[in-house]
N, CA, C, O and CB atoms as a CASP TS submission, in Angstrom:
PFRMAT TS
TARGET T0000
AUTHOR 0000-0000-0000
METHOD Language model
MODEL 1
PARENT N/A
ATOM      1  N   MET     1       0.834  -1.177   0.000  1.00  0.00           N
ATOM      2  CA  MET     1       0.000   0.000   0.000  1.00  0.00           C
ATOM      3  C   MET     1       0.883   1.247   0.000  1.00  0.00           C
ATOM      4  O   MET     1       1.802   1.371   0.809  1.00  0.00           O
ATOM      5  CB  MET     1      -0.951  -0.005   1.211  1.00  0.00           C
ATOM      6  N   VAL     2       0.595   2.149  -0.902  1.00  0.00           N
ATOM      7  CA  VAL     2       1.386   3.374  -1.041  1.00  0.00           C
ATOM      8  C   VAL     2       0.668   4.512  -0.310  1.00  0.00           C
ATOM      9  O   VAL     2      -0.510   4.776  -0.552  1.00  0.00           O
ATOM     10  CB  VAL     2       1.610   3.734  -2.551  1.00  0.00           C
ATOM     11  N   ALA     3       1.395   5.173   0.580  1.00  0.00           N
ATOM     12  CA  ALA     3       0.812   6.303   1.310  1.00  0.00           C
ATOM     13  C   ALA     3       0.728   7.515   0.386  1.00  0.00           C
ATOM     14  O   ALA     3       1.628   7.771  -0.414  1.00  0.00           O
ATOM     15  CB  ALA     3       1.651   6.639   2.580  1.00  0.00           C
ATOM     16  N   GLU     4      -0.365   8.247   0.513  1.00  0.00           N
ATOM     17  CA  GLU     4      -0.530   9.463  -0.296  1.00  0.00           C
ATOM     18  C   GLU     4       0.372  10.556   0.248  1.00  0.00           C
ATOM     19  O   GLU     4       0.549  10.705   1.457  1.00  0.00           O
ATOM     20  CB  GLU     4      -2.012   9.935  -0.305  1.00  0.00           C
ATOM     21  N   ARG     5       0.924  11.300  -0.661  1.00  0.00           N
ATOM     22  CA  ARG     5       1.740  12.444  -0.265  1.00  0.00           C
ATOM     23  C   ARG     5       0.827  13.617   0.066  1.00  0.00           C
ATOM     24  O   ARG     5      -0.143  13.870  -0.649  1.00  0.00           O
ATOM     25  CB  ARG     5       2.747  12.829  -1.386  1.00  0.00           C
ATOM     26  N   PRO     6       1.128  14.328   1.138  1.00  0.00           N
ATOM     27  CA  PRO     6       0.331  15.527   1.417  1.00  0.00           C
ATOM     28  C   PRO     6       0.638  16.604   0.383  1.00  0.00           C
ATOM     29  O   PRO     6       1.743  16.671  -0.155  1.00  0.00           O
ATOM     30  CB  PRO     6       0.610  16.055   2.851  1.00  0.00           C
ATOM     31  N   GLU     7      -0.358  17.447   0.114  1.00  0.00           N
ATOM     32  CA  GLU     7      -0.132  18.537  -0.843  1.00  0.00           C
ATOM     33  C   GLU     7       0.897  19.496  -0.278  1.00  0.00           C
ATOM     34  O   GLU     7       0.915  19.748   0.927  1.00  0.00           O
ATOM     35  CB  GLU     7      -1.454  19.287  -1.163  1.00  0.00           C
ATOM     36  N   PRO     8       1.757  20.036  -1.138  1.00  0.00           N
ATOM     37  CA  PRO     8       2.741  21.010  -0.644  1.00  0.00           C
ATOM     38  C   PRO     8       2.029  22.258  -0.124  1.00  0.00           C
ATOM     39  O   PRO     8       0.995  22.674  -0.647  1.00  0.00           O
ATOM     40  CB  PRO     8       3.750  21.391  -1.765  1.00  0.00           C
ATOM     41  N   LEU     9       2.610  22.833   0.909  1.00  0.00           N
ATOM     42  CA  LEU     9       2.028  24.045   1.481  1.00  0.00           C
ATOM     43  C   LEU     9       2.260  25.222   0.554  1.00  0.00           C
ATOM     44  O   LEU     9       3.341  25.388  -0.010  1.00  0.00           O
ATOM     45  CB  LEU     9       2.619  24.334   2.869  1.00  0.00           C
ATOM     46  N   ARG    10       1.239  26.023   0.410  1.00  0.00           N
ATOM     47  CA  ARG    10       1.355  27.250  -0.389  1.00  0.00           C
ATOM     48  C   ARG    10       1.627  28.429   0.530  1.00  0.00           C
ATOM     49  O   ARG    10       1.114  28.472   1.648  1.00  0.00           O
ATOM     50  CB  ARG    10       0.068  27.498  -1.226  1.00  0.00           C
ATOM     51  N   PRO    11       2.417  29.374   0.079  1.00  0.00           N
ATOM     52  CA  PRO    11       2.602  30.579   0.897  1.00  0.00           C
ATOM     53  C   PRO    11       1.293  31.354   0.951  1.00  0.00           C
ATOM     54  O   PRO    11       0.493  31.311   0.016  1.00  0.00           O
ATOM     55  CB  PRO    11       3.748  31.475   0.329  1.00  0.00           C
ATOM     56  N   ALA    12       1.088  32.050   2.036  1.00  0.00           N
ATOM     57  CA  ALA    12      -0.139  32.839   2.203  1.00  0.00           C
ATOM     58  C   ALA    12      -0.234  33.892   1.102  1.00  0.00           C
ATOM     59  O   ALA    12       0.760  34.494   0.698  1.00  0.00           O
ATOM     60  CB  ALA    12      -0.177  33.515   3.602  1.00  0.00           C
ATOM     61  N   GLN    13      -1.429  34.085   0.646  1.00  0.00           N
ATOM     62  CA  GLN    13      -1.659  35.101  -0.383  1.00  0.00           C
ATOM     63  C   GLN    13      -1.773  36.466   0.289  1.00  0.00           C
ATOM     64  O   GLN    13      -2.777  36.766   0.936  1.00  0.00           O
ATOM     65  CB  GLN    13      -2.945  34.783  -1.215  1.00  0.00           C
ATOM     66  N   VAL    14      -0.754  37.277   0.135  1.00  0.00           N
ATOM     67  CA  VAL    14      -0.737  38.610   0.722  1.00  0.00           C
ATOM     68  C   VAL    14      -0.710  39.617  -0.411  1.00  0.00           C
ATOM     69  O   VAL    14       0.134  39.538  -1.304  1.00  0.00           O
ATOM     70  CB  VAL    14       0.482  38.801   1.681  1.00  0.00           C
ATOM     71  N   GLN    15      -1.635  40.565  -0.371  1.00  0.00           N
ATOM     72  CA  GLN    15      -1.626  41.624  -1.383  1.00  0.00           C
ATOM     73  C   GLN    15      -0.946  42.842  -0.799  1.00  0.00           C
ATOM     74  O   GLN    15      -1.342  43.346   0.252  1.00  0.00           O
ATOM     75  CB  GLN    15      -3.068  41.972  -1.861  1.00  0.00           C
ATOM     76  N   PHE    16       0.076  43.308  -1.482  1.00  0.00           N
ATOM     77  CA  PHE    16       0.816  44.480  -1.025  1.00  0.00           C
ATOM     78  C   PHE    16       0.417  45.701  -1.844  1.00  0.00           C
ATOM     79  O   PHE    16       0.129  45.608  -3.037  1.00  0.00           O
ATOM     80  CB  PHE    16       2.335  44.240  -1.121  1.00  0.00           C
ATOM     81  N   LEU    17       0.409  46.844  -1.172  1.00  0.00           N
ATOM     82  CA  LEU    17       0.096  48.127  -1.810  1.00  0.00           C
ATOM     83  C   LEU    17       1.313  49.035  -1.711  1.00  0.00           C
ATOM     84  O   LEU    17       2.095  48.942  -0.764  1.00  0.00           O
ATOM     85  CB  LEU    17      -1.151  48.800  -1.150  1.00  0.00           C
ATOM     86  N   THR    18       1.464  49.906  -2.689  1.00  0.00           N
ATOM     87  CA  THR    18       2.525  50.909  -2.622  1.00  0.00           C
ATOM     88  C   THR    18       2.083  52.021  -1.691  1.00  0.00           C
ATOM     89  O   THR    18       0.906  52.119  -1.341  1.00  0.00           O
ATOM     90  CB  THR    18       2.866  51.472  -4.034  1.00  0.00           C
ATOM     91  N   VAL    19       3.025  52.856  -1.292  1.00  0.00           N
ATOM     92  CA  VAL    19       2.706  54.002  -0.433  1.00  0.00           C
ATOM     93  C   VAL    19       1.711  54.914  -1.144  1.00  0.00           C
ATOM     94  O   VAL    19       0.792  55.436  -0.513  1.00  0.00           O
ATOM     95  CB  VAL    19       3.994  54.790  -0.055  1.00  0.00           C
ATOM     96  N   ALA    20       1.881  55.108  -2.438  1.00  0.00           N
ATOM     97  CA  ALA    20       0.964  55.964  -3.201  1.00  0.00           C
ATOM     98  C   ALA    20      -0.446  55.379  -3.215  1.00  0.00           C
ATOM     99  O   ALA    20      -1.425  56.117  -3.104  1.00  0.00           O
ATOM    100  CB  ALA    20       1.473  56.148  -4.645  1.00  0.00           C
ATOM    101  N   GLU    21      -0.555  54.050  -3.350  1.00  0.00           N
ATOM    102  CA  GLU    21      -1.873  53.412  -3.344  1.00  0.00           C
ATOM    103  C   GLU    21      -2.538  53.539  -1.981  1.00  0.00           C
ATOM    104  O   GLU    21      -3.743  53.772  -1.895  1.00  0.00           O
ATOM    105  CB  GLU    21      -1.755  51.937  -3.733  1.00  0.00           C
ATOM    106  N   VAL    22      -1.756  53.386  -0.918  1.00  0.00           N
ATOM    107  CA  VAL    22      -2.302  53.534   0.434  1.00  0.00           C
ATOM    108  C   VAL    22      -2.767  54.972   0.643  1.00  0.00           C
ATOM    109  O   VAL    22      -3.848  55.205   1.184  1.00  0.00           O
ATOM    110  CB  VAL    22      -1.246  53.141   1.508  1.00  0.00           C
ATOM    111  N   ALA    23      -1.959  55.932   0.216  1.00  0.00           N
ATOM    112  CA  ALA    23      -2.323  57.338   0.373  1.00  0.00           C
ATOM    113  C   ALA    23      -3.620  57.646  -0.367  1.00  0.00           C
ATOM    114  O   ALA    23      -4.480  58.354   0.156  1.00  0.00           O
ATOM    115  CB  ALA    23      -1.194  58.246  -0.136  1.00  0.00           C
ATOM    116  N   SER    24      -3.763  57.131  -1.552  1.00  0.00           N
ATOM    117  CA  SER    24      -4.977  57.344  -2.331  1.00  0.00           C
ATOM    118  C   SER    24      -6.185  56.702  -1.648  1.00  0.00           C
ATOM    119  O   SER    24      -7.260  57.296  -1.567  1.00  0.00           O
ATOM    120  CB  SER    24      -4.807  56.781  -3.747  1.00  0.00           C
ATOM    121  N   MET    25      -5.986  55.494  -1.167  1.00  0.00           N
ATOM    122  CA  MET    25      -7.052  54.757  -0.492  1.00  0.00           C
ATOM    123  C   MET    25      -7.527  55.479   0.773  1.00  0.00           C
ATOM    124  O   MET    25      -8.722  55.514   1.064  1.00  0.00           O
ATOM    125  CB  MET    25      -6.574  53.350  -0.140  1.00  0.00           C
ATOM    126  N   MET    26      -6.578  56.052   1.520  1.00  0.00           N
ATOM    127  CA  MET    26      -6.900  56.732   2.771  1.00  0.00           C
ATOM    128  C   MET    26      -7.199  58.220   2.570  1.00  0.00           C
ATOM    129  O   MET    26      -7.627  58.913   3.493  1.00  0.00           O
ATOM    130  CB  MET    26      -5.756  56.571   3.749  1.00  0.00           C
ATOM    131  N   ARG    27      -6.966  58.689   1.351  1.00  0.00           N
ATOM    132  CA  ARG    27      -7.139  60.111   1.021  1.00  0.00           C
ATOM    133  C   ARG    27      -6.292  61.019   1.912  1.00  0.00           C
ATOM    134  O   ARG    27      -6.767  62.002   2.480  1.00  0.00           O
ATOM    135  CB  ARG    27      -8.610  60.502   1.145  1.00  0.00           C
ATOM    136  N   VAL    28      -5.010  60.640   2.008  1.00  0.00           N
ATOM    137  CA  VAL    28      -4.018  61.435   2.730  1.00  0.00           C
ATOM    138  C   VAL    28      -2.793  61.561   1.833  1.00  0.00           C
ATOM    139  O   VAL    28      -2.744  60.971   0.753  1.00  0.00           O
ATOM    140  CB  VAL    28      -3.649  60.785   4.119  1.00  0.00           C
ATOM    141  N   SER    29      -1.815  62.323   2.276  1.00  0.00           N
ATOM    142  CA  SER    29      -0.599  62.478   1.474  1.00  0.00           C
ATOM    143  C   SER    29       0.313  61.267   1.661  1.00  0.00           C
ATOM    144  O   SER    29       0.173  60.508   2.620  1.00  0.00           O
ATOM    145  CB  SER    29       0.149  63.780   1.858  1.00  0.00           C
ATOM    146  N   LYS    30       1.249  61.103   0.724  1.00  0.00           N
ATOM    147  CA  LYS    30       2.229  60.026   0.843  1.00  0.00           C
ATOM    148  C   LYS    30       3.072  60.217   2.093  1.00  0.00           C
ATOM    149  O   LYS    30       3.461  59.243   2.738  1.00  0.00           O
ATOM    150  CB  LYS    30       3.127  59.966  -0.404  1.00  0.00           C
ATOM    151  N   MET    31       3.358  61.478   2.441  1.00  0.00           N
ATOM    152  CA  MET    31       4.164  61.759   3.634  1.00  0.00           C
ATOM    153  C   MET    31       3.464  61.252   4.897  1.00  0.00           C
ATOM    154  O   MET    31       4.120  60.756   5.813  1.00  0.00           O
ATOM    155  CB  MET    31       4.442  63.272   3.753  1.00  0.00           C
ATOM    156  N   THR    32       2.145  61.373   4.947  1.00  0.00           N
ATOM    157  CA  THR    32       1.386  60.856   6.092  1.00  0.00           C
ATOM    158  C   THR    32       1.551  59.343   6.195  1.00  0.00           C
ATOM    159  O   THR    32       1.716  58.813   7.294  1.00  0.00           O
ATOM    160  CB  THR    32      -0.113  61.224   5.969  1.00  0.00           C
ATOM    161  N   VAL    33       1.508  58.650   5.075  1.00  0.00           N
ATOM    162  CA  VAL    33       1.688  57.196   5.072  1.00  0.00           C
ATOM    163  C   VAL    33       3.108  56.859   5.533  1.00  0.00           C
ATOM    164  O   VAL    33       3.288  55.947   6.340  1.00  0.00           O
ATOM    165  CB  VAL    33       1.414  56.604   3.654  1.00  0.00           C
ATOM    166  N   TYR    34       4.112  57.575   5.036  1.00  0.00           N
ATOM    167  CA  TYR    34       5.484  57.336   5.486  1.00  0.00           C
ATOM    168  C   TYR    34       5.606  57.532   6.996  1.00  0.00           C
ATOM    169  O   TYR    34       6.285  56.752   7.664  1.00  0.00           O
ATOM    170  CB  TYR    34       6.460  58.269   4.753  1.00  0.00           C
ATOM    171  N   ARG    35       4.957  58.562   7.541  1.00  0.00           N
ATOM    172  CA  ARG    35       5.002  58.797   8.987  1.00  0.00           C
ATOM    173  C   ARG    35       4.390  57.632   9.747  1.00  0.00           C
ATOM    174  O   ARG    35       4.930  57.198  10.764  1.00  0.00           O
ATOM    175  CB  ARG    35       4.273  60.096   9.344  1.00  0.00           C
ATOM    176  N   LEU    36       3.253  57.121   9.253  1.00  0.00           N
ATOM    177  CA  LEU    36       2.600  55.975   9.893  1.00  0.00           C
ATOM    178  C   LEU    36       3.493  54.744   9.856  1.00  0.00           C
ATOM    179  O   LEU    36       3.555  53.987  10.825  1.00  0.00           O
ATOM    180  CB  LEU    36       1.263  55.671   9.212  1.00  0.00           C
ATOM    181  N   VAL    37       4.181  54.545   8.744  1.00  0.00           N
ATOM    182  CA  VAL    37       5.082  53.399   8.607  1.00  0.00           C
ATOM    183  C   VAL    37       6.272  53.546   9.547  1.00  0.00           C
ATOM    184  O   VAL    37       6.616  52.606  10.264  1.00  0.00           O
ATOM    185  CB  VAL    37       5.566  53.256   7.149  1.00  0.00           C
ATOM    186  N   HIS    38       6.900  54.716   9.549  1.00  0.00           N
ATOM    187  CA  HIS    38       8.092  54.922  10.371  1.00  0.00           C
ATOM    188  C   HIS    38       7.778  54.904  11.860  1.00  0.00           C
ATOM    189  O   HIS    38       8.632  54.524  12.661  1.00  0.00           O
ATOM    190  CB  HIS    38       8.751  56.234  10.008  1.00  0.00           C
ATOM    191  N   SER    39       6.567  55.307  12.248  1.00  0.00           N
ATOM    192  CA  SER    39       6.187  55.288  13.664  1.00  0.00           C
ATOM    193  C   SER    39       5.779  53.892  14.124  1.00  0.00           C
ATOM    194  O   SER    39       5.648  53.643  15.323  1.00  0.00           O
ATOM    195  CB  SER    39       5.045  56.267  13.915  1.00  0.00           C
ATOM    196  N   GLY    40       5.576  52.979  13.167  1.00  0.00           N
ATOM    197  CA  GLY    40       5.180  51.625  13.521  1.00  0.00           C
ATOM    198  C   GLY    40       3.672  51.427  13.600  1.00  0.00           C
ATOM    199  O   GLY    40       3.208  50.323  13.887  1.00  0.00           O
ATOM    200  N   GLU    41       2.898  52.488  13.348  1.00  0.00           N
ATOM    201  CA  GLU    41       1.443  52.364  13.395  1.00  0.00           C
ATOM    202  C   GLU    41       0.892  51.564  12.219  1.00  0.00           C
ATOM    203  O   GLU    41      -0.177  50.961  12.313  1.00  0.00           O
ATOM    204  CB  GLU    41       0.807  53.740  13.420  1.00  0.00           C
ATOM    205  N   LEU    42       1.626  51.565  11.122  1.00  0.00           N
ATOM    206  CA  LEU    42       1.218  50.834   9.928  1.00  0.00           C
ATOM    207  C   LEU    42       2.381  49.931   9.513  1.00  0.00           C
ATOM    208  O   LEU    42       3.422  50.426   9.081  1.00  0.00           O
ATOM    209  CB  LEU    42       0.810  51.816   8.763  1.00  0.00           C
ATOM    210  N   PRO    43       2.216  48.617   9.639  1.00  0.00           N
ATOM    211  CA  PRO    43       3.310  47.712   9.278  1.00  0.00           C
ATOM    212  C   PRO    43       3.586  47.730   7.780  1.00  0.00           C
ATOM    213  O   PRO    43       2.672  47.884   6.971  1.00  0.00           O
ATOM    214  CB  PRO    43       2.989  46.292   9.726  1.00  0.00           C
ATOM    215  N   ALA    44       4.841  47.573   7.425  1.00  0.00           N
ATOM    216  CA  ALA    44       5.224  47.577   6.014  1.00  0.00           C
ATOM    217  C   ALA    44       6.487  46.750   5.828  1.00  0.00           C
ATOM    218  O   ALA    44       7.272  46.563   6.758  1.00  0.00           O
ATOM    219  CB  ALA    44       5.440  49.023   5.501  1.00  0.00           C
ATOM    220  N   ALA    45       6.662  46.265   4.620  1.00  0.00           N
ATOM    221  CA  ALA    45       7.877  45.537   4.250  1.00  0.00           C
ATOM    222  C   ALA    45       8.713  46.445   3.367  1.00  0.00           C
ATOM    223  O   ALA    45       8.192  47.122   2.481  1.00  0.00           O
ATOM    224  CB  ALA    45       7.544  44.187   3.521  1.00  0.00           C
ATOM    225  N   ARG    46       9.999  46.452   3.614  1.00  0.00           N
ATOM    226  CA  ARG    46      10.891  47.260   2.790  1.00  0.00           C
ATOM    227  C   ARG    46      11.362  46.413   1.620  1.00  0.00           C
ATOM    228  O   ARG    46      11.869  45.305   1.798  1.00  0.00           O
ATOM    229  CB  ARG    46      12.100  47.797   3.617  1.00  0.00           C
ATOM    230  N   VAL    47      11.185  46.953   0.425  1.00  0.00           N
ATOM    231  CA  VAL    47      11.623  46.272  -0.797  1.00  0.00           C
ATOM    232  C   VAL    47      12.564  47.239  -1.504  1.00  0.00           C
ATOM    233  O   VAL    47      12.133  48.213  -2.120  1.00  0.00           O
ATOM    234  CB  VAL    47      10.395  45.853  -1.729  1.00  0.00           C
ATOM    235  N   GLY    48      13.842  46.954  -1.403  1.00  0.00           N
ATOM    236  CA  GLY    48      14.816  47.893  -1.954  1.00  0.00           C
ATOM    237  C   GLY    48      14.743  49.198  -1.183  1.00  0.00           C
ATOM    238  O   GLY    48      14.931  49.224   0.033  1.00  0.00           O
ATOM    239  N   ARG    49      14.471  50.274  -1.894  1.00  0.00           N
ATOM    240  CA  ARG    49      14.376  51.583  -1.242  1.00  0.00           C
ATOM    241  C   ARG    49      12.930  52.013  -1.012  1.00  0.00           C
ATOM    242  O   ARG    49      12.684  53.132  -0.563  1.00  0.00           O
ATOM    243  CB  ARG    49      15.091  52.629  -2.076  1.00  0.00           C
ATOM    244  N   SER    50      11.984  51.146  -1.309  1.00  0.00           N
ATOM    245  CA  SER    50      10.575  51.515  -1.149  1.00  0.00           C
ATOM    246  C   SER    50       9.887  50.603  -0.142  1.00  0.00           C
ATOM    247  O   SER    50      10.445  49.591   0.281  1.00  0.00           O
ATOM    248  CB  SER    50       9.845  51.457  -2.499  1.00  0.00           C
ATOM    249  N   PHE    51       8.689  50.968   0.227  1.00  0.00           N
ATOM    250  CA  PHE    51       7.905  50.202   1.180  1.00  0.00           C
ATOM    251  C   PHE    51       6.696  49.600   0.488  1.00  0.00           C
ATOM    252  O   PHE    51       6.155  50.171  -0.459  1.00  0.00           O
ATOM    253  CB  PHE    51       7.471  51.080   2.360  1.00  0.00           C
ATOM    254  N   ARG    52       6.279  48.436   0.975  1.00  0.00           N
ATOM    255  CA  ARG    52       5.037  47.808   0.532  1.00  0.00           C
ATOM    256  C   ARG    52       4.232  47.514   1.784  1.00  0.00           C
ATOM    257  O   ARG    52       4.745  46.958   2.755  1.00  0.00           O
ATOM    258  CB  ARG    52       5.300  46.496  -0.315  1.00  0.00           C
ATOM    259  N   VAL    53       2.966  47.894   1.747  1.00  0.00           N
ATOM    260  CA  VAL    53       2.096  47.761   2.909  1.00  0.00           C
ATOM    261  C   VAL    53       1.059  46.682   2.612  1.00  0.00           C
ATOM    262  O   VAL    53       0.391  46.739   1.579  1.00  0.00           O
ATOM    263  CB  VAL    53       1.408  49.122   3.264  1.00  0.00           C
ATOM    264  N   PRO    54       0.915  45.701   3.501  1.00  0.00           N
ATOM    265  CA  PRO    54      -0.117  44.683   3.276  1.00  0.00           C
ATOM    266  C   PRO    54      -1.506  45.320   3.293  1.00  0.00           C
ATOM    267  O   PRO    54      -1.815  46.120   4.176  1.00  0.00           O
ATOM    268  CB  PRO    54      -0.024  43.568   4.347  1.00  0.00           C
ATOM    269  N   GLN    55      -2.329  44.968   2.331  1.00  0.00           N
ATOM    270  CA  GLN    55      -3.668  45.544   2.244  1.00  0.00           C
ATOM    271  C   GLN    55      -4.442  45.287   3.535  1.00  0.00           C
ATOM    272  O   GLN    55      -5.186  46.153   3.995  1.00  0.00           O
ATOM    273  CB  GLN    55      -4.430  44.964   1.037  1.00  0.00           C
ATOM    274  N   ARG    56      -4.272  44.113   4.114  1.00  0.00           N
ATOM    275  CA  ARG    56      -4.972  43.771   5.359  1.00  0.00           C
ATOM    276  C   ARG    56      -4.594  44.740   6.485  1.00  0.00           C
ATOM    277  O   ARG    56      -5.433  45.085   7.317  1.00  0.00           O
ATOM    278  CB  ARG    56      -4.646  42.319   5.779  1.00  0.00           C
ATOM    279  N   ALA    57      -3.327  45.180   6.509  1.00  0.00           N
ATOM    280  CA  ALA    57      -2.869  46.120   7.540  1.00  0.00           C
ATOM    281  C   ALA    57      -3.568  47.469   7.390  1.00  0.00           C
ATOM    282  O   ALA    57      -3.920  48.102   8.385  1.00  0.00           O
ATOM    283  CB  ALA    57      -1.338  46.304   7.465  1.00  0.00           C
ATOM    284  N   VAL    58      -3.767  47.901   6.165  1.00  0.00           N
ATOM    285  CA  VAL    58      -4.471  49.170   5.921  1.00  0.00           C
ATOM    286  C   VAL    58      -5.924  49.047   6.377  1.00  0.00           C
ATOM    287  O   VAL    58      -6.454  49.939   7.039  1.00  0.00           O
ATOM    288  CB  VAL    58      -4.405  49.564   4.411  1.00  0.00           C
ATOM    289  N   GLU    59      -6.560  47.932   6.016  1.00  0.00           N
ATOM    290  CA  GLU    59      -7.953  47.713   6.412  1.00  0.00           C
ATOM    291  C   GLU    59      -8.082  47.671   7.933  1.00  0.00           C
ATOM    292  O   GLU    59      -9.015  48.250   8.490  1.00  0.00           O
ATOM    293  CB  GLU    59      -8.489  46.406   5.798  1.00  0.00           C
ATOM    294  N   ASP    60      -7.159  46.995   8.605  1.00  0.00           N
ATOM    295  CA  ASP    60      -7.175  46.918  10.069  1.00  0.00           C
ATOM    296  C   ASP    60      -6.951  48.293  10.689  1.00  0.00           C
ATOM    297  O   ASP    60      -7.622  48.659  11.654  1.00  0.00           O
ATOM    298  CB  ASP    60      -6.104  45.933  10.568  1.00  0.00           C
ATOM    299  N   TYR    61      -6.012  49.048  10.137  1.00  0.00           N
ATOM    300  CA  TYR    61      -5.734  50.383  10.654  1.00  0.00           C
ATOM    301  C   TYR    61      -6.975  51.270  10.556  1.00  0.00           C
ATOM    302  O   TYR    61      -7.335  51.956  11.512  1.00  0.00           O
ATOM    303  CB  TYR    61      -4.562  51.019   9.892  1.00  0.00           C
ATOM    304  N   LEU    62      -7.616  51.249   9.407  1.00  0.00           N
ATOM    305  CA  LEU    62      -8.812  52.077   9.217  1.00  0.00           C
ATOM    306  C   LEU    62      -9.953  51.619  10.118  1.00  0.00           C
ATOM    307  O   LEU    62     -10.686  52.446  10.659  1.00  0.00           O
ATOM    308  CB  LEU    62      -9.258  52.040   7.752  1.00  0.00           C
ATOM    309  N   ARG    63     -10.108  50.315  10.280  1.00  0.00           N
ATOM    310  CA  ARG    63     -11.171  49.781  11.139  1.00  0.00           C
ATOM    311  C   ARG    63     -10.972  50.244  12.577  1.00  0.00           C
ATOM    312  O   ARG    63     -11.937  50.590  13.259  1.00  0.00           O
ATOM    313  CB  ARG    63     -11.204  48.238  11.074  1.00  0.00           C
ATOM    314  N   ASN    64      -9.722  50.252  13.040  1.00  0.00           N
ATOM    315  CA  ASN    64      -9.420  50.655  14.419  1.00  0.00           C
ATOM    316  C   ASN    64      -9.335  52.173  14.599  1.00  0.00           C
ATOM    317  O   ASN    64      -9.266  52.651  15.731  1.00  0.00           O
ATOM    318  CB  ASN    64      -8.118  50.027  14.859  1.00  0.00           C
ATOM    319  N   ALA    65      -9.339  52.923  13.522  1.00  0.00           N
ATOM    320  CA  ALA    65      -9.209  54.374  13.603  1.00  0.00           C
ATOM    321  C   ALA    65     -10.551  55.062  13.894  1.00  0.00           C
ATOM    322  O   ALA    65     -10.577  56.239  14.256  1.00  0.00           O
ATOM    323  CB  ALA    65      -8.624  54.912  12.304  1.00  0.00           C
ATOM    324  N   TYR    66     -11.655  54.338  13.739  1.00  0.00           N
ATOM    325  CA  TYR    66     -12.958  54.939  13.982  1.00  0.00           C
ATOM    326  C   TYR    66     -13.199  55.128  15.475  1.00  0.00           C
ATOM    327  O   TYR    66     -12.846  54.280  16.295  1.00  0.00           O
ATOM    328  CB  TYR    66     -14.065  54.079  13.371  1.00  0.00           C
ATOM    329  N   PHE    67     -13.807  56.260  15.801  1.00  0.00           N
ATOM    330  CA  PHE    67     -14.194  56.507  17.182  1.00  0.00           C
ATOM    331  C   PHE    67     -15.451  57.358  17.194  1.00  0.00           C
ATOM    332  O   PHE    67     -15.725  58.080  16.235  1.00  0.00           O
ATOM    333  CB  PHE    67     -13.051  57.195  17.970  1.00  0.00           C
ATOM    334  N   ASP    68     -16.221  57.279  18.281  1.00  0.00           N
ATOM    335  CA  ASP    68     -17.455  58.034  18.414  1.00  0.00           C
ATOM    336  C   ASP    68     -17.151  59.437  18.904  1.00  0.00           C
ATOM    337  O   ASP    68     -16.356  59.629  19.825  1.00  0.00           O
ATOM    338  CB  ASP    68     -18.428  57.329  19.368  1.00  0.00           C
ATOM    339  N   VAL    69     -17.785  60.402  18.285  1.00  0.00           N
ATOM    340  CA  VAL    69     -17.620  61.798  18.683  1.00  0.00           C
ATOM    341  C   VAL    69     -18.921  62.236  19.352  1.00  0.00           C
ATOM    342  O   VAL    69     -20.016  61.959  18.863  1.00  0.00           O
ATOM    343  CB  VAL    69     -17.265  62.721  17.447  1.00  0.00           C
ATOM    344  N   GLY    70     -18.776  62.908  20.452  1.00  0.00           N
ATOM    345  CA  GLY    70     -19.992  63.452  21.042  1.00  0.00           C
ATOM    346  C   GLY    70     -20.154  63.026  22.388  1.00  0.00           C
ATOM    347  O   GLY    70     -21.132  63.395  23.038  1.00  0.00           O
TER
END
C-alpha cells in the first residue's frame, strides 16, 4: 500500500500596496503614510528603497481608527 503524499504548502496570499496606493485609499498624502510606517502604526515591508504595505494592515488600521464623537 502506497501512502498518499500531502499537498505542498502554499505561501499565504498577501496583497501588497505601494505608499501611493495607500495614500490614495486613505485620502491622505504620501508623507502621512510614510510617517505611519516609520512610527510603527502601519506595518510595512521594505523592498529595496521603497515600502510595501499589506492591504490587510491598511484595512485593520482604518477599522481601528474609527471613534465616536460626542
